[in-house]
PyMOL Python script that loads the backbone (N, CA, C, O; Angstrom):
from pymol import cmd

cmd.read_pdbstr("""\
ATOM      1  N   MET A   1    -107.311-188.883 -85.211  1.00  0.00           N
ATOM      2  CA  MET A   1    -107.893-188.188 -84.036  1.00  0.00           C
ATOM      3  C   MET A   1    -107.991-186.805 -84.820  1.00  0.00           C
ATOM      4  O   MET A   1    -108.956-186.076 -84.590  1.00  0.00           O
ATOM      5  N   LEU A   2    -107.141-186.474 -85.623  1.00  0.00           N
ATOM      6  CA  LEU A   2    -106.922-185.206 -86.439  1.00  0.00           C
ATOM      7  C   LEU A   2    -108.189-184.958 -87.162  1.00  0.00           C
ATOM      8  O   LEU A   2    -108.691-183.836 -87.101  1.00  0.00           O
ATOM      9  N   LEU A   3    -108.966-186.265 -88.100  1.00  0.00           N
ATOM     10  CA  LEU A   3    -109.644-186.049 -88.752  1.00  0.00           C
ATOM     11  C   LEU A   3    -110.950-185.981 -87.797  1.00  0.00           C
ATOM     12  O   LEU A   3    -111.715-185.063 -88.092  1.00  0.00           O
ATOM     13  N   ASN A   4    -111.262-186.630 -86.923  1.00  0.00           N
ATOM     14  CA  ASN A   4    -112.221-186.433 -86.075  1.00  0.00           C
ATOM     15  C   ASN A   4    -112.635-185.394 -85.075  1.00  0.00           C
ATOM     16  O   ASN A   4    -113.821-185.118 -84.895  1.00  0.00           O
ATOM     17  N   TYR A   5    -111.607-184.794 -84.395  1.00  0.00           N
ATOM     18  CA  TYR A   5    -111.735-183.886 -83.534  1.00  0.00           C
ATOM     19  C   TYR A   5    -110.967-182.370 -84.012  1.00  0.00           C
ATOM     20  O   TYR A   5    -111.087-181.442 -83.212  1.00  0.00           O
ATOM     21  N   TYR A   6    -110.436-182.198 -84.889  1.00  0.00           N
ATOM     22  CA  TYR A   6    -109.238-181.137 -85.242  1.00  0.00           C
ATOM     23  C   TYR A   6    -109.433-180.408 -86.455  1.00  0.00           C
ATOM     24  O   TYR A   6    -109.067-179.239 -86.571  1.00  0.00           O
ATOM     25  N   ILE A   7    -110.067-181.138 -87.479  1.00  0.00           N
ATOM     26  CA  ILE A   7    -110.436-180.158 -88.327  1.00  0.00           C
ATOM     27  C   ILE A   7    -111.766-179.276 -88.361  1.00  0.00           C
ATOM     28  O   ILE A   7    -112.828-179.451 -88.958  1.00  0.00           O
ATOM     29  N   GLU A   8    -111.286-178.167 -87.426  1.00  0.00           N
ATOM     30  CA  GLU A   8    -112.188-177.290 -86.848  1.00  0.00           C
ATOM     31  C   GLU A   8    -111.307-175.723 -87.184  1.00  0.00           C
ATOM     32  O   GLU A   8    -110.187-175.528 -87.656  1.00  0.00           O
ATOM     33  N   ASP A   9    -112.372-174.776 -86.708  1.00  0.00           N
ATOM     34  CA  ASP A   9    -111.979-173.658 -86.754  1.00  0.00           C
ATOM     35  C   ASP A   9    -110.331-173.143 -86.420  1.00  0.00           C
ATOM     36  O   ASP A   9    -109.435-172.604 -87.068  1.00  0.00           O
ATOM     37  N   GLU A  10    -110.534-173.713 -84.840  1.00  0.00           N
ATOM     38  CA  GLU A  10    -109.331-173.132 -84.090  1.00  0.00           C
ATOM     39  C   GLU A  10    -108.032-174.159 -84.152  1.00  0.00           C
ATOM     40  O   GLU A  10    -107.029-173.922 -83.479  1.00  0.00           O
ATOM     41  N   TYR A  11    -108.129-175.275 -84.980  1.00  0.00           N
ATOM     42  CA  TYR A  11    -106.905-176.007 -85.348  1.00  0.00           C
ATOM     43  C   TYR A  11    -106.566-176.323 -86.716  1.00  0.00           C
ATOM     44  O   TYR A  11    -105.596-176.979 -87.093  1.00  0.00           O
ATOM     45  N   ILE A  12    -107.590-175.716 -87.515  1.00  0.00           N
ATOM     46  CA  ILE A  12    -107.010-176.012 -89.075  1.00  0.00           C
ATOM     47  C   ILE A  12    -105.809-175.705 -89.380  1.00  0.00           C
ATOM     48  O   ILE A  12    -105.307-176.528 -90.146  1.00  0.00           O
ATOM     49  N   ASP A  13    -104.838-174.467 -88.963  1.00  0.00           N
ATOM     50  CA  ASP A  13    -103.795-174.090 -89.408  1.00  0.00           C
ATOM     51  C   ASP A  13    -102.579-175.289 -88.415  1.00  0.00           C
ATOM     52  O   ASP A  13    -101.496-175.626 -88.894  1.00  0.00           O
ATOM     53  N   SER A  14    -102.882-175.577 -87.567  1.00  0.00           N
ATOM     54  CA  SER A  14    -102.024-176.446 -87.060  1.00  0.00           C
ATOM     55  C   SER A  14    -102.159-178.016 -87.625  1.00  0.00           C
ATOM     56  O   SER A  14    -101.246-178.827 -87.780  1.00  0.00           O
ATOM     57  N   VAL A  15    -103.696-178.201 -87.902  1.00  0.00           N
ATOM     58  CA  VAL A  15    -103.427-179.371 -88.393  1.00  0.00           C
ATOM     59  C   VAL A  15    -102.593-179.701 -89.928  1.00  0.00           C
ATOM     60  O   VAL A  15    -101.852-180.631 -90.246  1.00  0.00           O
ATOM     61  N   LEU A  16    -103.070-178.524 -90.675  1.00  0.00           N
ATOM     62  CA  LEU A  16    -102.293-178.503 -92.114  1.00  0.00           C
ATOM     63  C   LEU A  16    -100.636-178.422 -91.809  1.00  0.00           C
ATOM     64  O   LEU A  16     -99.906-178.925 -92.663  1.00  0.00           O
ATOM     65  N   GLU A  17    -100.096-177.884 -90.772  1.00  0.00           N
ATOM     66  CA  GLU A  17     -98.661-177.595 -90.546  1.00  0.00           C
ATOM     67  C   GLU A  17     -98.185-179.142 -90.019  1.00  0.00           C
ATOM     68  O   GLU A  17     -97.081-179.546 -90.384  1.00  0.00           O
ATOM     69  N   ILE A  18     -98.946-179.908 -89.247  1.00  0.00           N
ATOM     70  CA  ILE A  18     -98.720-181.440 -88.884  1.00  0.00           C
ATOM     71  C   ILE A  18     -98.572-182.001 -90.250  1.00  0.00           C
ATOM     72  O   ILE A  18     -97.551-182.651 -90.473  1.00  0.00           O
ATOM     73  N   PHE A  19     -99.379-181.854 -91.123  1.00  0.00           N
ATOM     74  CA  PHE A  19     -99.350-182.824 -92.364  1.00  0.00           C
ATOM     75  C   PHE A  19     -98.199-182.686 -93.047  1.00  0.00           C
ATOM     76  O   PHE A  19     -97.519-183.583 -93.547  1.00  0.00           O
ATOM     77  N   ASN A  20     -97.895-180.835 -93.048  1.00  0.00           N
ATOM     78  CA  ASN A  20     -96.562-180.630 -93.754  1.00  0.00           C
ATOM     79  C   ASN A  20     -95.095-181.157 -93.175  1.00  0.00           C
ATOM     80  O   ASN A  20     -94.027-181.271 -93.777  1.00  0.00           O
ATOM     81  N   CYS A  21     -95.459-181.466 -91.659  1.00  0.00           N
ATOM     82  CA  CYS A  21     -94.008-182.029 -91.186  1.00  0.00           C
ATOM     83  C   CYS A  21     -93.894-183.567 -91.068  1.00  0.00           C
ATOM     84  O   CYS A  21     -92.953-184.092 -90.472  1.00  0.00           O
ATOM     85  N   ILE A  22     -94.879-184.265 -91.655  1.00  0.00           N
ATOM     86  CA  ILE A  22     -94.810-185.803 -91.827  1.00  0.00           C
ATOM     87  C   ILE A  22     -93.961-186.093 -93.070  1.00  0.00           C
ATOM     88  O   ILE A  22     -94.322-185.776 -94.203  1.00  0.00           O
ATOM     89  N   LYS A  23     -92.700-186.777 -92.757  1.00  0.00           N
ATOM     90  CA  LYS A  23     -91.747-186.904 -93.368  1.00  0.00           C
ATOM     91  C   LYS A  23     -91.698-188.355 -93.425  1.00  0.00           C
ATOM     92  O   LYS A  23     -91.146-188.873 -92.454  1.00  0.00           O
ATOM     93  N   HIS A  24     -92.247-189.331 -94.541  1.00  0.00           N
ATOM     94  CA  HIS A  24     -92.420-190.839 -94.219  1.00  0.00           C
ATOM     95  C   HIS A  24     -92.650-191.532 -95.313  1.00  0.00           C
ATOM     96  O   HIS A  24     -93.681-191.299 -95.943  1.00  0.00           O
ATOM     97  N   GLU A  25     -91.629-192.639 -95.810  1.00  0.00           N
ATOM     98  CA  GLU A  25     -91.593-193.061 -97.164  1.00  0.00           C
ATOM     99  C   GLU A  25     -92.950-194.407 -97.492  1.00  0.00           C
ATOM    100  O   GLU A  25     -93.241-195.080 -98.481  1.00  0.00           O
ATOM    101  N   GLY A  26     -93.309-194.339 -96.562  1.00  0.00           N
ATOM    102  CA  GLY A  26     -94.197-195.354 -96.371  1.00  0.00           C
ATOM    103  C   GLY A  26     -95.564-195.136 -97.271  1.00  0.00           C
ATOM    104  O   GLY A  26     -96.177-194.087 -97.075  1.00  0.00           O
ATOM    105  N   TYR A  27     -96.069-196.057 -98.235  1.00  0.00           N
ATOM    106  CA  TYR A  27     -97.071-195.789 -99.090  1.00  0.00           C
ATOM    107  C   TYR A  27     -98.201-195.206 -98.179  1.00  0.00           C
ATOM    108  O   TYR A  27     -98.611-194.053 -98.315  1.00  0.00           O
ATOM    109  N   TYR A  28     -98.699-196.117 -97.200  1.00  0.00           N
ATOM    110  CA  TYR A  28    -100.107-195.851 -96.689  1.00  0.00           C
ATOM    111  C   TYR A  28     -99.955-194.597 -95.796  1.00  0.00           C
ATOM    112  O   TYR A  28    -100.994-193.986 -95.543  1.00  0.00           O
ATOM    113  N   VAL A  29     -98.736-194.116 -95.265  1.00  0.00           N
ATOM    114  CA  VAL A  29     -98.698-192.861 -94.682  1.00  0.00           C
ATOM    115  C   VAL A  29     -98.874-191.893 -95.493  1.00  0.00           C
ATOM    116  O   VAL A  29     -99.415-190.840 -95.157  1.00  0.00           O
ATOM    117  N   LYS A  30     -98.459-192.127 -96.597  1.00  0.00           N
ATOM    118  CA  LYS A  30     -98.324-190.698 -97.999  1.00  0.00           C
ATOM    119  C   LYS A  30    -100.006-190.687 -98.119  1.00  0.00           C
ATOM    120  O   LYS A  30    -100.600-189.617 -97.989  1.00  0.00           O
ATOM    121  N   MET A  31    -100.700-191.876 -98.360  1.00  0.00           N
ATOM    122  CA  MET A  31    -101.860-191.675 -98.692  1.00  0.00           C
ATOM    123  C   MET A  31    -102.989-191.468 -97.724  1.00  0.00           C
ATOM    124  O   MET A  31    -104.152-191.216 -98.038  1.00  0.00           O
ATOM    125  N   ALA A  32    -102.480-191.613 -96.434  1.00  0.00           N
ATOM    126  CA  ALA A  32    -103.327-191.264 -95.257  1.00  0.00           C
ATOM    127  C   ALA A  32    -103.189-189.627 -95.280  1.00  0.00           C
ATOM    128  O   ALA A  32    -104.147-188.863 -95.155  1.00  0.00           O
ATOM    129  N   VAL A  33    -101.903-189.252 -95.452  1.00  0.00           N
ATOM    130  CA  VAL A  33    -101.677-187.493 -95.372  1.00  0.00           C
ATOM    131  C   VAL A  33    -102.676-186.782 -96.303  1.00  0.00           C
ATOM    132  O   VAL A  33    -103.456-185.872 -96.023  1.00  0.00           O
ATOM    133  N   ALA A  34    -102.409-187.601 -97.832  1.00  0.00           N
ATOM    134  CA  ALA A  34    -103.168-186.928 -98.874  1.00  0.00           C
ATOM    135  C   ALA A  34    -104.834-187.139 -98.610  1.00  0.00           C
ATOM    136  O   ALA A  34    -105.642-186.342 -99.087  1.00  0.00           O
ATOM    137  N   TRP A  35    -105.137-187.986 -98.018  1.00  0.00           N
ATOM    138  CA  TRP A  35    -106.491-188.156 -97.993  1.00  0.00           C
ATOM    139  C   TRP A  35    -106.727-187.125 -96.730  1.00  0.00           C
ATOM    140  O   TRP A  35    -107.584-186.255 -96.884  1.00  0.00           O
ATOM    141  N   ALA A  36    -106.223-187.167 -95.868  1.00  0.00           N
ATOM    142  CA  ALA A  36    -106.460-186.065 -94.942  1.00  0.00           C
ATOM    143  C   ALA A  36    -106.717-184.676 -95.082  1.00  0.00           C
ATOM    144  O   ALA A  36    -107.607-184.004 -94.561  1.00  0.00           O
ATOM    145  N   ILE A  37    -105.547-184.247 -96.085  1.00  0.00           N
ATOM    146  CA  ILE A  37    -105.862-182.977 -96.585  1.00  0.00           C
ATOM    147  C   ILE A  37    -106.875-182.618 -97.522  1.00  0.00           C
ATOM    148  O   ILE A  37    -107.248-181.447 -97.455  1.00  0.00           O
ATOM    149  N   SER A  38    -107.496-183.466 -98.519  1.00  0.00           N
ATOM    150  CA  SER A  38    -108.639-183.685 -98.974  1.00  0.00           C
ATOM    151  C   SER A  38    -109.769-183.737 -97.967  1.00  0.00           C
ATOM    152  O   SER A  38    -110.874-183.403 -98.394  1.00  0.00           O
ATOM    153  N   ALA A  39    -109.682-184.055 -96.858  1.00  0.00           N
ATOM    154  CA  ALA A  39    -110.851-183.644 -95.965  1.00  0.00           C
ATOM    155  C   ALA A  39    -110.791-182.370 -95.826  1.00  0.00           C
ATOM    156  O   ALA A  39    -111.755-181.663 -96.120  1.00  0.00           O
ATOM    157  N   CYS A  40    -109.651-181.873 -95.356  1.00  0.00           N
ATOM    158  CA  CYS A  40    -109.295-180.544 -94.947  1.00  0.00           C
ATOM    159  C   CYS A  40    -109.868-179.757 -96.030  1.00  0.00           C
ATOM    160  O   CYS A  40    -110.509-178.786 -95.626  1.00  0.00           O
ATOM    161  N   TYR A  41    -109.820-179.892 -97.192  1.00  0.00           N
ATOM    162  CA  TYR A  41    -110.183-178.860 -98.383  1.00  0.00           C
ATOM    163  C   TYR A  41    -111.559-178.998 -98.227  1.00  0.00           C
ATOM    164  O   TYR A  41    -112.115-177.900 -98.209  1.00  0.00           O
ATOM    165  N   VAL A  42    -112.325-179.965 -98.106  1.00  0.00           N
ATOM    166  CA  VAL A  42    -113.871-180.079 -98.180  1.00  0.00           C
ATOM    167  C   VAL A  42    -114.300-179.021 -97.374  1.00  0.00           C
ATOM    168  O   VAL A  42    -115.026-178.175 -97.897  1.00  0.00           O
ATOM    169  N   LYS A  43    -113.934-178.890 -96.004  1.00  0.00           N
ATOM    170  CA  LYS A  43    -114.225-177.920 -95.099  1.00  0.00           C
ATOM    171  C   LYS A  43    -113.861-176.394 -95.055  1.00  0.00           C
ATOM    172  O   LYS A  43    -114.536-175.380 -94.873  1.00  0.00           O
ATOM    173  N   TYR A  44    -112.182-176.688 -95.354  1.00  0.00           N
ATOM    174  CA  TYR A  44    -111.524-175.284 -95.606  1.00  0.00           C
ATOM    175  C   TYR A  44    -110.911-175.033 -96.695  1.00  0.00           C
ATOM    176  O   TYR A  44    -109.684-175.097 -96.761  1.00  0.00           O
ATOM    177  N   ASP A  45    -111.666-174.712 -97.706  1.00  0.00           N
ATOM    178  CA  ASP A  45    -111.047-174.457 -98.909  1.00  0.00           C
ATOM    179  C   ASP A  45    -109.915-173.774 -99.188  1.00  0.00           C
ATOM    180  O   ASP A  45    -108.807-174.178 -99.540  1.00  0.00           O
ATOM    181  N   ILE A  46    -110.404-172.506 -98.952  1.00  0.00           N
ATOM    182  CA  ILE A  46    -109.076-171.482 -99.164  1.00  0.00           C
ATOM    183  C   ILE A  46    -107.818-171.654 -98.188  1.00  0.00           C
ATOM    184  O   ILE A  46    -106.683-171.372 -98.572  1.00  0.00           O
ATOM    185  N   LYS A  47    -108.078-172.112 -96.962  1.00  0.00           N
ATOM    186  CA  LYS A  47    -106.951-172.419 -96.116  1.00  0.00           C
ATOM    187  C   LYS A  47    -106.130-173.635 -96.761  1.00  0.00           C
ATOM    188  O   LYS A  47    -104.922-173.616 -96.996  1.00  0.00           O
ATOM    189  N   THR A  48    -106.877-174.534 -96.967  1.00  0.00           N
ATOM    190  CA  THR A  48    -106.301-175.614 -97.620  1.00  0.00           C
ATOM    191  C   THR A  48    -105.610-175.374 -98.949  1.00  0.00           C
ATOM    192  O   THR A  48    -104.490-175.839 -99.162  1.00  0.00           O
ATOM    193  N   LYS A  49    -106.308-174.610 -99.896  1.00  0.00           N
ATOM    194  CA  LYS A  49    -105.407-174.134-101.309  1.00  0.00           C
ATOM    195  C   LYS A  49    -104.241-173.218-100.771  1.00  0.00           C
ATOM    196  O   LYS A  49    -103.124-173.278-101.286  1.00  0.00           O
ATOM    197  N   ASN A  50    -104.535-172.343 -99.690  1.00  0.00           N
ATOM    198  CA  ASN A  50    -103.284-171.515 -99.580  1.00  0.00           C
ATOM    199  C   ASN A  50    -101.924-172.701 -99.348  1.00  0.00           C
ATOM    200  O   ASN A  50    -100.852-172.577 -99.941  1.00  0.00           O
ATOM    201  N   PHE A  51    -102.187-173.675 -98.510  1.00  0.00           N
ATOM    202  CA  PHE A  51    -101.235-174.488 -97.887  1.00  0.00           C
ATOM    203  C   PHE A  51    -100.964-175.239 -99.234  1.00  0.00           C
ATOM    204  O   PHE A  51     -99.776-175.251 -99.557  1.00  0.00           O
ATOM    205  N   LEU A  52    -101.686-175.760 -99.938  1.00  0.00           N
ATOM    206  CA  LEU A  52    -101.054-176.673-101.140  1.00  0.00           C
ATOM    207  C   LEU A  52    -100.061-175.547-101.913  1.00  0.00           C
ATOM    208  O   LEU A  52     -98.941-175.825-102.339  1.00  0.00           O
ATOM    209  N   GLU A  53    -100.539-174.550-101.985  1.00  0.00           N
ATOM    210  CA  GLU A  53     -99.492-173.220-102.714  1.00  0.00           C
ATOM    211  C   GLU A  53     -98.004-173.199-102.185  1.00  0.00           C
ATOM    212  O   GLU A  53     -96.949-173.018-102.793  1.00  0.00           O
ATOM    213  N   LYS A  54     -98.275-173.451-100.798  1.00  0.00           N
ATOM    214  CA  LYS A  54     -96.840-173.369-100.181  1.00  0.00           C
ATOM    215  C   LYS A  54     -96.810-174.352 -99.300  1.00  0.00           C
ATOM    216  O   LYS A  54     -97.579-174.372 -98.339  1.00  0.00           O
ATOM    217  N   ASN A  55     -95.827-175.369 -99.554  1.00  0.00           N
ATOM    218  CA  ASN A  55     -95.867-176.732 -98.518  1.00  0.00           C
ATOM    219  C   ASN A  55     -94.454-177.298 -98.743  1.00  0.00           C
ATOM    220  O   ASN A  55     -93.648-176.880 -99.574  1.00  0.00           O
ATOM    221  N   GLU A  56     -94.290-178.235 -97.946  1.00  0.00           N
ATOM    222  CA  GLU A  56     -93.004-179.047 -98.290  1.00  0.00           C
ATOM    223  C   GLU A  56     -93.337-180.713 -98.463  1.00  0.00           C
ATOM    224  O   GLU A  56     -92.646-181.711 -98.262  1.00  0.00           O
ATOM    225  N   LEU A  57     -94.293-180.580 -98.785  1.00  0.00           N
ATOM    226  CA  LEU A  57     -95.191-182.208 -99.080  1.00  0.00           C
ATOM    227  C   LEU A  57     -94.207-182.914-100.298  1.00  0.00           C
ATOM    228  O   LEU A  57     -93.884-182.225-101.265  1.00  0.00           O
ATOM    229  N   ASP A  58     -93.802-184.195-100.189  1.00  0.00           N
ATOM    230  CA  ASP A  58     -93.269-184.611-101.370  1.00  0.00           C
ATOM    231  C   ASP A  58     -94.226-184.706-102.467  1.00  0.00           C
ATOM    232  O   ASP A  58     -95.432-184.641-102.226  1.00  0.00           O
ATOM    233  N   ASP A  59     -93.708-184.882-103.855  1.00  0.00           N
ATOM    234  CA  ASP A  59     -94.531-184.590-105.176  1.00  0.00           C
ATOM    235  C   ASP A  59     -95.694-185.958-105.119  1.00  0.00           C
ATOM    236  O   ASP A  59     -96.793-185.882-105.668  1.00  0.00           O
ATOM    237  N   PHE A  60     -95.313-186.956-104.499  1.00  0.00           N
ATOM    238  CA  PHE A  60     -96.641-187.916-104.493  1.00  0.00           C
ATOM    239  C   PHE A  60     -97.523-187.731-103.232  1.00  0.00           C
ATOM    240  O   PHE A  60     -98.731-187.896-103.401  1.00  0.00           O
ATOM    241  N   THR A  61     -97.150-187.458-102.174  1.00  0.00           N
ATOM    242  CA  THR A  61     -98.473-186.998-101.310  1.00  0.00           C
ATOM    243  C   THR A  61     -99.077-185.908-102.272  1.00  0.00           C
ATOM    244  O   THR A  61    -100.098-186.129-102.922  1.00  0.00           O
ATOM    245  N   TYR A  62     -98.366-184.683-102.328  1.00  0.00           N
ATOM    246  CA  TYR A  62     -98.901-183.546-102.912  1.00  0.00           C
ATOM    247  C   TYR A  62    -100.018-183.874-104.034  1.00  0.00           C
ATOM    248  O   TYR A  62    -101.231-183.729-103.888  1.00  0.00           O
ATOM    249  N   ASN A  63     -99.410-184.302-105.079  1.00  0.00           N
ATOM    250  CA  ASN A  63    -100.567-184.815-106.106  1.00  0.00           C
ATOM    251  C   ASN A  63    -101.641-185.808-105.989  1.00  0.00           C
ATOM    252  O   ASN A  63    -102.642-185.861-106.703  1.00  0.00           O
ATOM    253  N   LYS A  64    -101.278-186.744-104.829  1.00  0.00           N
ATOM    254  CA  LYS A  64    -102.190-187.857-104.483  1.00  0.00           C
ATOM    255  C   LYS A  64    -103.376-186.695-103.747  1.00  0.00           C
ATOM    256  O   LYS A  64    -104.581-186.871-103.928  1.00  0.00           O
ATOM    257  N   ALA A  65    -102.963-185.774-103.095  1.00  0.00           N
ATOM    258  CA  ALA A  65    -103.948-184.916-102.079  1.00  0.00           C
ATOM    259  C   ALA A  65    -104.872-184.250-103.432  1.00  0.00           C
ATOM    260  O   ALA A  65    -106.025-184.592-103.694  1.00  0.00           O
ATOM    261  N   ILE A  66    -104.165-183.354-104.108  1.00  0.00           N
ATOM    262  CA  ILE A  66    -104.854-182.911-105.444  1.00  0.00           C
ATOM    263  C   ILE A  66    -105.967-183.975-106.024  1.00  0.00           C
ATOM    264  O   ILE A  66    -107.105-183.623-106.334  1.00  0.00           O
ATOM    265  N   GLN A  67    -105.507-185.256-106.123  1.00  0.00           N
ATOM    266  CA  GLN A  67    -106.171-186.214-107.036  1.00  0.00           C
ATOM    267  C   GLN A  67    -107.546-186.491-105.947  1.00  0.00           C
ATOM    268  O   GLN A  67    -108.661-186.667-106.437  1.00  0.00           O
ATOM    269  N   LYS A  68    -107.348-186.505-104.529  1.00  0.00           N
ATOM    270  CA  LYS A  68    -108.288-186.609-103.756  1.00  0.00           C
ATOM    271  C   LYS A  68    -109.219-185.956-103.670  1.00  0.00           C
ATOM    272  O   LYS A  68    -110.373-186.351-103.506  1.00  0.00           O
ATOM    273  N   ILE A  69    -108.813-184.775-103.778  1.00  0.00           N
ATOM    274  CA  ILE A  69    -109.673-183.669-103.839  1.00  0.00           C
ATOM    275  C   ILE A  69    -110.701-183.653-105.073  1.00  0.00           C
ATOM    276  O   ILE A  69    -111.919-183.568-104.916  1.00  0.00           O
ATOM    277  N   ILE A  70    -110.095-183.741-106.254  1.00  0.00           N
ATOM    278  CA  ILE A  70    -110.673-183.660-107.424  1.00  0.00           C
ATOM    279  C   ILE A  70    -111.522-184.851-107.685  1.00  0.00           C
ATOM    280  O   ILE A  70    -112.104-184.922-108.768  1.00  0.00           O
ATOM    281  N   GLU A  71    -111.668-185.911-106.689  1.00  0.00           N
ATOM    282  CA  GLU A  71    -112.514-187.076-107.067  1.00  0.00           C
ATOM    283  C   GLU A  71    -113.502-186.894-105.908  1.00  0.00           C
ATOM    284  O   GLU A  71    -114.388-187.727-105.717  1.00  0.00           O
ATOM    285  N   SER A  72    -113.362-185.867-105.174  1.00  0.00           N
ATOM    286  CA  SER A  72    -114.418-185.522-104.257  1.00  0.00           C
ATOM    287  C   SER A  72    -115.832-185.130-104.957  1.00  0.00           C
ATOM    288  O   SER A  72    -115.973-184.214-105.766  1.00  0.00           O
ATOM    289  N   LEU A  73    -116.668-185.845-104.573  1.00  0.00           N
ATOM    290  CA  LEU A  73    -118.244-185.190-104.727  1.00  0.00           C
ATOM    291  C   LEU A  73    -118.798-183.793-104.466  1.00  0.00           C
ATOM    292  O   LEU A  73    -119.873-183.313-104.825  1.00  0.00           O
ATOM    293  N   GLN A  74    -117.921-183.319-103.838  1.00  0.00           N
ATOM    294  CA  GLN A  74    -118.070-181.939-102.645  1.00  0.00           C
ATOM    295  C   GLN A  74    -117.383-180.759-103.468  1.00  0.00           C
ATOM    296  O   GLN A  74    -117.476-179.625-102.999  1.00  0.00           O
ATOM    297  N   VAL A  75    -116.864-180.908-104.376  1.00  0.00           N
ATOM    298  CA  VAL A  75    -115.875-179.923-105.163  1.00  0.00           C
ATOM    299  C   VAL A  75    -116.553-179.511-106.373  1.00  0.00           C
ATOM    300  O   VAL A  75    -116.940-180.469-107.042  1.00  0.00           O
ATOM    301  N   ASN A  76    -116.815-178.361-106.855  1.00  0.00           N
ATOM    302  CA  ASN A  76    -117.463-178.284-107.905  1.00  0.00           C
ATOM    303  C   ASN A  76    -116.517-178.453-109.376  1.00  0.00           C
ATOM    304  O   ASN A  76    -115.303-178.650-109.325  1.00  0.00           O
ATOM    305  N   GLN A  77    -117.135-178.363-110.428  1.00  0.00           N
ATOM    306  CA  GLN A  77    -116.351-178.830-111.638  1.00  0.00           C
ATOM    307  C   GLN A  77    -115.229-177.912-111.839  1.00  0.00           C
ATOM    308  O   GLN A  77    -114.110-178.312-112.163  1.00  0.00           O
ATOM    309  N   GLY A  78    -115.596-176.377-111.602  1.00  0.00           N
ATOM    310  CA  GLY A  78    -114.637-175.123-112.024  1.00  0.00           C
ATOM    311  C   GLY A  78    -113.411-175.477-110.817  1.00  0.00           C
ATOM    312  O   GLY A  78    -112.262-175.441-111.257  1.00  0.00           O
ATOM    313  N   THR A  79    -113.537-175.749-109.618  1.00  0.00           N
ATOM    314  CA  THR A  79    -112.427-175.930-108.719  1.00  0.00           C
ATOM    315  C   THR A  79    -111.362-177.078-109.089  1.00  0.00           C
ATOM    316  O   THR A  79    -110.145-177.060-108.903  1.00  0.00           O
ATOM    317  N   LYS A  80    -112.190-178.119-109.689  1.00  0.00           N
ATOM    318  CA  LYS A  80    -111.603-179.413-110.129  1.00  0.00           C
ATOM    319  C   LYS A  80    -110.689-179.032-111.112  1.00  0.00           C
ATOM    320  O   LYS A  80    -109.550-179.456-110.915  1.00  0.00           O
ATOM    321  N   ALA A  81    -110.878-178.264-112.248  1.00  0.00           N
ATOM    322  CA  ALA A  81    -110.575-177.908-113.314  1.00  0.00           C
ATOM    323  C   ALA A  81    -109.062-177.024-112.952  1.00  0.00           C
ATOM    324  O   ALA A  81    -108.017-177.178-113.584  1.00  0.00           O
ATOM    325  N   MET A  82    -109.200-176.343-112.106  1.00  0.00           N
ATOM    326  CA  MET A  82    -108.183-175.378-111.086  1.00  0.00           C
ATOM    327  C   MET A  82    -107.223-176.200-110.677  1.00  0.00           C
ATOM    328  O   MET A  82    -106.076-176.004-111.080  1.00  0.00           O
ATOM    329  N   LEU A  83    -107.519-177.312-109.769  1.00  0.00           N
ATOM    330  CA  LEU A  83    -106.774-178.048-108.928  1.00  0.00           C
ATOM    331  C   LEU A  83    -105.920-178.827-109.797  1.00  0.00           C
ATOM    332  O   LEU A  83    -104.752-179.038-109.473  1.00  0.00           O
ATOM    333  N   LYS A  84    -106.599-179.447-111.302  1.00  0.00           N
ATOM    334  CA  LYS A  84    -105.604-180.028-112.027  1.00  0.00           C
ATOM    335  C   LYS A  84    -104.541-179.063-112.661  1.00  0.00           C
ATOM    336  O   LYS A  84    -103.547-179.500-113.241  1.00  0.00           O
ATOM    337  N   GLN A  85    -104.751-178.012-112.548  1.00  0.00           N
ATOM    338  CA  GLN A  85    -103.473-177.221-112.966  1.00  0.00           C
ATOM    339  C   GLN A  85    -102.256-177.138-112.085  1.00  0.00           C
ATOM    340  O   GLN A  85    -101.064-177.028-112.373  1.00  0.00           O
ATOM    341  N   MET A  86    -102.998-177.235-110.723  1.00  0.00           N
ATOM    342  CA  MET A  86    -101.874-177.088-109.783  1.00  0.00           C
ATOM    343  C   MET A  86    -101.114-178.590-109.618  1.00  0.00           C
ATOM    344  O   MET A  86    -100.559-178.668-108.521  1.00  0.00           O
ATOM    345  N   LYS A  87    -101.013-179.372-110.156  1.00  0.00           N
ATOM    346  CA  LYS A  87    -100.724-180.980-109.981  1.00  0.00           C
ATOM    347  C   LYS A  87     -99.100-180.188-110.484  1.00  0.00           C
ATOM    348  O   LYS A  87     -98.913-179.216-111.216  1.00  0.00           O
ATOM    349  N   ARG A  88     -98.009-181.158-109.673  1.00  0.00           N
ATOM    350  CA  ARG A  88     -96.657-180.721-109.930  1.00  0.00           C
ATOM    351  C   ARG A  88     -96.345-182.016-111.099  1.00  0.00           C
ATOM    352  O   ARG A  88     -96.818-183.152-111.103  1.00  0.00           O
ATOM    353  N   LYS A  89     -95.544-181.493-111.893  1.00  0.00           N
ATOM    354  CA  LYS A  89     -94.943-182.555-113.134  1.00  0.00           C
ATOM    355  C   LYS A  89     -94.009-183.286-112.450  1.00  0.00           C
ATOM    356  O   LYS A  89     -93.345-182.768-111.552  1.00  0.00           O
ATOM    357  N   THR A  90     -93.858-184.657-112.836  1.00  0.00           N
ATOM    358  CA  THR A  90     -92.918-185.340-112.044  1.00  0.00           C
ATOM    359  C   THR A  90     -92.463-186.146-113.170  1.00  0.00           C
ATOM    360  O   THR A  90     -93.143-186.508-114.130  1.00  0.00           O
ATOM    361  N   ILE A  91     -91.022-186.428-112.900  1.00  0.00           N
ATOM    362  CA  ILE A  91     -90.297-187.286-114.221  1.00  0.00           C
ATOM    363  C   ILE A  91     -90.616-188.606-113.953  1.00  0.00           C
ATOM    364  O   ILE A  91     -90.243-189.498-114.715  1.00  0.00           O
TER     365      ILE A  91
END
""", "prot")
cmd.dss("prot")
cmd.show_as("cartoon", "prot")
cmd.util.cbc("prot")
cmd.orient("prot")
């Protein structure tokens, strides 16, 4: 529902906050959140980048979101290089 109806001007801030509040250890939940964040980035790159700079996502979900954005054909090479620098280092 969020992807189809709420990645819009009036809802984007709330949508990103919902993603920030999802705390679940399931692999597919984390992948769904990462994929949804990448969809937000394609339409609202500045707002989503600001969200990625300040969030409470676990490292896996955060890094997967970055990866999914980088894999997008709708994101230019300069942005992809910048996003690679934003990945969190994990042990």
